[in-house]
C-alpha positions as CSV (number, residue, x, y, z in Angstrom):
1,M,83.6,-7.0,48.0
2,D,84.5,-9.8,51.1
3,P,87.6,-12.0,50.2
4,I,85.8,-15.2,49.2
5,I,83.3,-13.4,46.9
6,R,85.8,-12.2,44.9
7,E,87.6,-15.8,44.3
8,I,84.4,-17.3,42.9
9,Y,84.4,-13.5,40.9
10,D,86.9,-14.7,39.3
11,A,86.9,-18.6,38.9
12,I,84.4,-17.9,37.8
13,L,86.1,-15.5,34.8
14,V,88.4,-18.3,34.1
15,G,87.1,-20.6,34.6
16,H,87.4,-22.2,36.8
17,S,85.0,-25.1,38.3
18,K,86.0,-26.6,41.0
19,V,87.5,-23.6,43.1
20,V,83.7,-22.2,43.2
21,E,82.0,-25.8,43.9
22,A,85.0,-25.5,47.0
23,K,84.6,-21.7,47.5
24,V,81.0,-21.1,47.0
25,P,80.1,-23.7,50.5
26,A,82.3,-22.3,52.0
27,A,81.0,-18.9,51.6
28,V,77.5,-19.9,52.6
29,S,79.5,-21.3,55.8
30,A,81.5,-17.8,57.1
31,G,77.8,-16.7,57.1
32,L,77.4,-15.1,53.9
33,A,74.3,-14.0,52.4
34,P,73.2,-16.5,49.5
35,Q,72.2,-13.3,47.0
36,Q,75.0,-11.8,47.9
37,I,77.1,-14.6,47.3
38,L,74.6,-14.1,44.0
39,E,75.3,-11.0,42.8
40,E,78.5,-9.6,43.9
41,G,80.1,-13.0,42.9
42,M,77.9,-15.0,39.6
43,I,75.9,-11.7,38.7
44,A,78.4,-9.8,38.3
45,A,81.2,-12.3,36.7
46,M,79.0,-13.4,34.6
47,A,78.4,-9.4,33.4
48,E,81.7,-9.4,33.3
49,V,82.4,-12.2,30.8
50,G,78.7,-10.3,28.9
51,R,81.3,-7.8,28.2
52,L,85.2,-9.2,27.4
53,F,82.6,-11.1,24.7
54,E,80.9,-8.1,22.9
55,Q,84.5,-6.3,23.9
56,G,86.2,-9.1,21.1
57,E,88.6,-9.8,24.0
58,Y,86.2,-13.6,24.5
59,F,84.8,-15.4,22.4
60,V,82.4,-18.8,22.6
61,P,84.9,-20.7,24.5
62,E,85.5,-18.3,27.1
63,M,82.0,-17.6,27.8
64,L,80.9,-21.6,28.1
65,I,83.4,-22.2,29.9
66,A,82.2,-19.3,32.1
67,A,78.9,-20.5,32.5
68,R,80.1,-24.1,33.4
69,A,82.0,-23.1,36.9
70,M,79.0,-20.5,37.0
71,Q,76.5,-23.2,37.0
72,A,78.0,-25.7,38.9
73,G,78.4,-22.3,42.0
74,L,74.8,-22.0,41.4
75,A,74.0,-25.8,41.8
76,L,75.2,-25.7,45.5
77,L,74.2,-22.2,45.8
78,K,69.8,-22.6,45.2
79,P,68.8,-24.9,48.3
80,S,70.3,-21.7,50.5
81,L,68.3,-19.1,47.7
82,K,65.3,-20.8,47.9
83,A,65.5,-21.3,51.9
84,R,66.0,-17.2,51.8
85,N,62.7,-17.3,49.3
86,V,65.1,-15.2,46.5
87,L,63.1,-13.9,44.0
88,S,64.5,-14.6,40.4
89,A,65.6,-11.8,37.8
90,G,62.0,-13.6,35.7
91,R,61.0,-17.0,34.0
92,V,62.9,-17.9,30.6
93,A,61.3,-20.5,29.1
94,I,64.5,-21.6,26.0
95,G,63.9,-24.1,23.5
96,S,64.7,-24.8,20.0
97,V,61.4,-24.9,17.4
98,Q,60.5,-28.1,16.6
99,G,62.4,-29.7,13.6
100,D,65.4,-28.6,15.2
101,L,68.1,-30.2,16.5
102,H,70.9,-27.9,17.3
103,D,71.5,-26.8,20.8
104,I,74.9,-25.5,21.5
105,G,74.0,-21.6,20.8
106,K,70.7,-22.4,23.1
107,N,72.8,-23.4,25.9
108,L,74.7,-20.8,25.7
109,V,72.1,-18.6,26.4
110,A,69.9,-20.7,28.6
111,M,73.0,-20.7,31.1
112,M,73.7,-16.4,30.5
113,L,70.7,-16.0,31.4
114,E,71.2,-17.7,34.4
115,G,74.4,-16.2,35.3
116,A,71.9,-13.1,35.1
117,G,69.7,-14.7,38.0
118,F,67.1,-16.0,35.8
119,E,64.8,-18.9,35.9
120,V,65.5,-20.7,32.9
121,L,63.0,-23.6,32.0
122,D,65.6,-26.0,29.3
123,L,63.1,-27.6,26.5
124,G,65.5,-28.8,24.7
125,T,65.9,-29.3,20.6
126,N,63.0,-30.2,18.7
127,V,60.0,-28.5,20.5
128,S,56.9,-28.4,19.9
129,P,54.6,-25.2,20.1
130,A,52.3,-27.3,22.5
131,K,55.8,-27.6,24.8
132,F,56.0,-23.8,24.5
133,V,52.7,-23.6,25.3
134,A,52.4,-24.9,28.5
135,A,55.2,-23.7,29.9
136,V,53.6,-19.8,30.1
137,K,50.0,-21.7,31.0
138,E,51.5,-24.6,34.0
139,K,55.6,-22.8,34.6
140,N,53.8,-19.3,34.4
141,A,57.1,-18.1,32.3
142,E,56.9,-14.6,30.9
143,I,59.0,-14.8,28.5
144,V,59.7,-17.4,25.8
145,A,63.0,-17.6,23.6
146,L,62.8,-19.4,20.2
147,S,66.3,-20.3,19.2
148,A,67.0,-21.5,15.0
149,L,69.8,-22.9,13.5
150,L,68.7,-23.5,10.2
151,T,66.4,-21.8,7.8
152,T,64.4,-24.4,7.1
153,T,62.9,-24.9,10.3
154,M,63.5,-20.8,11.2
155,S,59.3,-21.6,9.9
156,G,58.9,-22.8,13.4
157,M,59.4,-20.0,15.4
158,K,56.1,-17.8,13.5
159,T,53.9,-21.6,13.9
160,T,55.1,-21.4,17.3
161,I,53.8,-17.3,18.0
162,D,50.5,-17.9,16.1
163,A,50.1,-20.9,18.7
164,L,51.2,-19.1,21.6
165,A,48.6,-16.5,20.7
166,Q,45.4,-19.2,19.8
167,A,46.1,-20.3,23.5
168,G,45.2,-16.4,24.6
169,V,48.7,-16.3,26.6
170,R,50.3,-14.1,24.0
171,G,49.4,-11.3,25.4
172,R,51.2,-11.4,29.3
173,I,54.6,-13.2,27.9
174,K,57.7,-11.5,26.0
175,V,58.8,-13.7,22.8
176,M,62.0,-13.1,22.0
177,V,64.2,-15.3,19.4
178,G,67.9,-16.2,17.7
179,G,69.4,-18.2,16.2
180,A,72.7,-18.0,13.2
181,P,69.9,-17.5,10.3
182,I,67.3,-14.4,12.2
183,T,67.8,-11.2,11.5
184,E,66.8,-8.1,13.7
185,T,64.0,-8.0,10.3
186,F,62.3,-11.4,10.4
187,A,61.5,-11.3,14.4
188,R,59.4,-8.3,12.9
189,Q,57.9,-9.8,10.7
190,I,56.6,-13.2,12.7
191,G,55.9,-10.9,15.4
192,A,58.4,-11.3,17.8
193,D,59.2,-8.6,21.1
194,G,63.1,-8.6,21.0
195,Y,66.1,-10.1,19.0
196,A,69.5,-11.4,20.6
197,P,72.6,-12.0,17.5
198,D,74.3,-13.4,20.6
199,A,74.7,-15.0,24.2
200,S,75.4,-12.1,25.9
201,R,72.8,-9.8,24.0
202,A,70.1,-12.1,24.5
203,V,70.9,-11.3,28.4
204,A,70.3,-7.1,28.2
205,M,67.3,-8.3,26.1
206,A,65.1,-10.3,28.6
207,K,65.9,-8.3,31.0
208,S,64.6,-5.0,28.5
209,L,61.2,-7.0,27.7
210,L,60.7,-7.6,31.6
211,L,60.3,-4.4,32.5
212,T,57.7,-4.1,29.5
213,V,55.9,-6.5,30.5
């Protein structure tokens, strides 16, 4: 691994945003390919963060600071990636369903997905079914990721999936769900394609869903 990319990788792993912000432009100036910086420095680091989380060595705070460091670097790298027409891993529309204003879990999933090379359309909180439908129709989202933290808003997931079907776009996208009260059984009952209990496994789920599109 190139020494500068190694520094980016290590800085993301420990959440040193300032180092990442300094080293990404340095890597670009040194002539390193944007795709190489993205894949070896950022995506690889976030994959390791996910592994450490699953092993119980990292917890949500460590994941958050690593993801924020990655986002800081990605913001600087995006112009170079666009100039080289680097393709994303896929396009995900994510949001907390209507009536739910909680966003910490949703934000972490969005950052982890971005760290894995996905293009993320973050619709925010209290998102109506119509906005999810528009993200598919107008932004060509391939995956719709629904979040709910309250048992009282879980029904919004089924309402959204029904709206996607009524709009005629359900067949061309995959729907994944998550949040504290959500279970694998509930996901199957409402017709979702996938369920992930945490941000790390949400990335793996998104990747596997796109293989079946």
